[in-house]
N, C-alpha and C positions, 0 to 999 in steps of 0.2 A: 316384591318386584312385579310390577304391571297391574296390581290391584286398583289403586287410586285413579290411574289414568285410563282404565279400561271400561268403555261404555257397555259393553256386554256385563262385565260384572257389576256395574252400578244398577243395572236392571235385574239380572238374575240373582245376585248376592249368592252366588256359588263359586268356591274357590277353584273349581274345575274350568271356569271360564276366564280365569285371569291367565296372564302370561306365566306367571309361576306356576299355576296349577296345570296348565297343559304341559309344561316341561316335566313336572314332577311325574305326571301319569306316563308321559313318553317314556321318561328314563327307566321307570319301574317295570315297564313291559319290556324294554330292552334288556335290563338285567335279569329278566325272569322271575321277578319278585311279585308280579301280578299276571295272573292267568289271561291269556287273550279273551277268553270268553266272560272275564269279569270286567276288563277294562277297555276293550277295543270300542264298544258301542258308546261308552260315555266319552271316551276320548274324541271319537267322530263326531259326536254332537257338538263338543266344545270347538273343535277345529273349524267346523263349518258353521257354527253359530258365532262368526267372528266378522267384523266389517273390514279386517286388515287396514285399520286407520293407523297403525305404528304408534299407538299412544304409549304402549308398553315399551316400546324402543327408546322413546324419550326419557324415561326416568330409570332404564336399566344402567347400572353402574359399570358393567363389564361389556357393554356394546354387542349384546346377543341380537343377530339378525332375526328378530321373531317372524316378521312377515315372510320373509323368504322360507323360513322353516315351515310355518304354517302351509305355504303353498306346495311345498315339498311332501309334508305328511299328505295333503289332499290327493297329491298324485299316488301316493302309497295306498290310500283308501280305493282309489280308482282300480288300482292293479289288483287289490284283494277282492274286487267285486262289492264294495261296501259303499260307492257313491251314492247320494241322496237321489231319490227318483226325480225330484225337480230339476236336478242339474242334467240328468239324462234327456229330459224333455227340452231343456235350453239348448243343449248340444244339437239335438235333432232339428230344432228351430233354425240354428245357425247353419247347419250342413244344407238344410232345404231351401232357406231363403236369403242366406249369407248376410243377415242382419239380425241383432237381439230382438227386435221388435216383431219379428216374423211378417213383415210387410213385403209388398212388391219392391224390387229394387228400382224399378222405373219411378218410384215415388220418392226416391232418395233427394230429388230435385223437382221433378215435375208434380210431385204431391202438394207442394206449397209455393211454386215459383210464381202463381198468380198473384202473391202477396208482394212480389218484387216490383220495384217501379220501373225497372227496365228487363223484363222478363225475357225477351228474345236475345238480348246481349248476354245474359246470365246462361241461358240455355246453349248459345254459341261456344261458350267456353269449355264446354264438355269435350274432352279429348283433344284439346288444341295442344300443340307443342309450347312448351313454356319452360324457364328455368325454375319459376315458383310455383308451388301446388298448394292449394288449400284442401286440406283433409277434413271433411265435416265430422265423422264419427256418427255412431247411430243414433244417440240421444238427440244431437243437433240436427239429424236429418227427418226424424219422425215424431219428436215430442213437440207440440205446439209452442210451449213457452222458450224451449232451447232453440227451436227454429228461429227465433226472433234475433239470437245472438248471431246465428249463421248469416241471415240477411244483413244484420248490422256490419258484420265483418267484409261481406263481399262490397257493400256500399263504401266502406272505409277504404278498402283496397283501390276501389275505383277512384274515390275522391283524392288520394294520394298518387294516382297514376302508376300504380304497381300491377305490371302484367302478371297474369296468374292462370293457372288450369285448374279444371276439377274434373273428377273421374265420373261422376254421375253414378249411372247404374253399375259400372265397372268398378266402383268403389265398395270393397268388402269390409265387414267389421275388422276391426284391427286385431282381433283375437283375445282382447282383455278378459272377457268373460271365462274363457278356457283357461288362459294361464293362471287367473285367479283361483279357478277350481281344480287345477292339477292335471288338465288333459293338454299336455304340451304338444302333442303331435296334431291335434286338430288345429291348435293356434298356429303351428306351422305352416299348415295349408293357406291359411288366411294372410299370413305374413308374406309367404312367398308370391302369392297371387298379386298383393297390392305393390310390392317391390318391382314385380316385372312390368306392371302397368305403367309405373311411374317411369321406369327406365325406357320404355317405348317412347315416351313423350320428351325424352331429354330433360327431365326434372332433376335440378340440384339441390333444391331446398323446399322442405315441407313445412308448412305452418299448420297448427292445429289449436283449437280453442279449448279441446278436452284434455285436461291434465291425465286422464286416464290413458288416452291414446298416445299423448306425449310420453308417458313412461313407457309405454311398450316400445314405441319405435326408437326412444333414446337410451333406454336401459335394459327392458327384460327381453327383447328379442336376443341380445347378445347373452344374458344371463342364463336364461333358461333353455334358448333354442341354438344358440352358438350362431346366430345370424348377425352380422354387422351391415345395416343398410346403408348403401353408398350416398347416403344424402345429408345434409345439415338440416336438423330437426329443430324447429323453433316453436316454443310455447306463444300462443296468440298475444299474451299480454307483456311478455317479453319483447315481442315485435312492436306493439304499441308504445312501449317504453322507448324504443329505439326511434320509433317515428317522432316522437315528442322530443328527444335529444337532437335530432336532426332538423328541428323546426319545420316538419312537414305535416303538422297537424295545426289548424287554426279554429280555436275554440270560440264560437260567437254567440251561443246560446245559453245563458245562465239558467241552471236547474232549479234552483231555489228549493234543495232538499237537504234534510239530514240523514246521511247514508251511515250504515254499518256494514262491515265486511266480514264475510264467512270465508275462512280458509279452508277449502276442502282438503280432505286427507291427502288425496295424491299431489295435489299443486303444493300444499304446504310441508307437512311433516315428511312424505314420502320422497319428494323431489327437492323442495326447498324454496319454491318461488313464493317469499313472503313480502319483500319490498317492491318488487315490480307492479303488481296491482295498486298497492297503496301509493305508488308515484303517479300512476295514471289518475287515480282518485284525486290526488292533490292538485292536478292541472286542471281538472274539470271545473269550469266557472259556476259559482253559486252553490257548491257543495259543502256543507258542514260535516266534517268526518267524526264519527265517535266509534270507538273500539269496543268490541264485545268484551264483557267482563273476563271470558276465556278466549284468548286470541293467539295467533300465529302458532308458535309449537303447542300450546295449551288449549287450542280450539277443540271445541266438542265435536265430534262426527255427527253428521246428520242422521245416519242410521241407514243410509242407501248404498254403502260401499260393501265389497267383497262378495258381492251376488247374495248377499243376505236377503235382499228383497225377494230374490226369487226361490230361496230355500224356506223362509219364514217371515212373511210379509208382516204379521202382526208383531213379532219380536222387534222388526225393523221400526215399526210405528212406536213402539214403546221407547226405543232408543231416541227417536226424533222429539219426543217430549222433553228430554234434557235440553236439546237443541233450542226449541222454542221458548222454554223458560229462560235459558240464558239470552236470547234475543229480546225477550219482553222486558229485560232489565235495562234496556237502552232506551233513549227518546227517539231513536230514528224511525222514520216513515218508511224507509227502504232499506231492504237487505240486499247487498250486492254480493255477488260471488264470481269466481273465474272457472266454475266447473258446471257444465250443462246438466249433469245427472243431479248434482245438489240442488241447484235451481229447480229442476223439474219436481224433485221430491218435496222439498221445501215449499213450493208453491200449492202442493196438496196439502201438506201438514201443517201449515200455519193456521189456516182458517178451521182445520178440524179441531184446533186447541184453543179456539177463540181469539187468534190474534188477527188484528186488521192491517199488519204490516204487509207491505208489497214486496215481492222478490223479483229482482232484474239481474240478469247477466251484465257484467262490467262492460262488455261489448255493446251492448244497448244503450246503456248510459253514455259511453264514449261518442257513440253515433248521434245520439240526442243531442250532446253538447256542440257537436260540429253543425247541428241544424239540419241533419238528415231525418227524412220521414218516409214511411211506408205503411200499407193498410194493415199489416199484421198487429202492429203496435195498438191500433184503436180497438181491434178485435179482441185482443188478449187482455190488455189493460183497461180499456173504456176510455 
């Protein structure tokens, strides 16, 4: 149960890191058959040494909600004072800067707006009243390769004449790092802040390209915080699919690329957006699509999820080697994904393991097929 699909087990080769192993240790502790002094630290290492990718849930025959259980167990370790020190530092960063990168909130937009072809119009959208809002997310605000997807999406929204607002420095982290880590009360502060800001602007619908942010807004605020945001929450590539269906996108620029697609764990297994991004790729002119050997529900985790990069970066790098090896089995020159965190991590990992393939967010490819251009593309991709 969970061994064959578990990326952490594939690297560690220790049963305690598999879904089955973690459940056995937890059960024996609860039954008193294992002393806390003998089992708690090992269980903690296994519970936090997990990307929360959901692979174990895919092969479980009795539908155990492993990911939710792991998050609740992380909350219990926080209660017992056994949280990893790195997560305490992550929480301090969030509380001090309101974003996971620890950077200035002013730079959520103004740190990269010089790349945007209509910088003044973009900045004017901050704090405007509108029914539709574009929620960037932290990776898409501060990581250079992921910022390109943010710029691409704003240009697409402009291209299809979709009025929208952005919060700018008033946008706080969605709280996903804390919900994943088990600190639900800190996550609550961030959720309530963002909800209040959007209500002040009369927002009815929120679009986000980040599946981690989408999962928070659409599912986990309710499941873990008992908060039901009063907005329609729309994943960016579901929105793109709707634009295509409504004939609001006119693709004129053939890309001439062979592309494979990485299903990020949150977008794919944990939420279920498999067909929407593939439909977008299908409509992009000049794209030959090639599936990864392990795709959709069986897609390998890239290693960046579950705050593992913050807890054990080397372990995350070892997991990413499985992903790179899978990608290298394709003839694609470009790896597309609909997750900014995955794009950012794979952009670092592919060259480290000798791959010459390029990683691009699906929003960037979509914008390029529409003939849209901006300075950041040249700076990042040459």
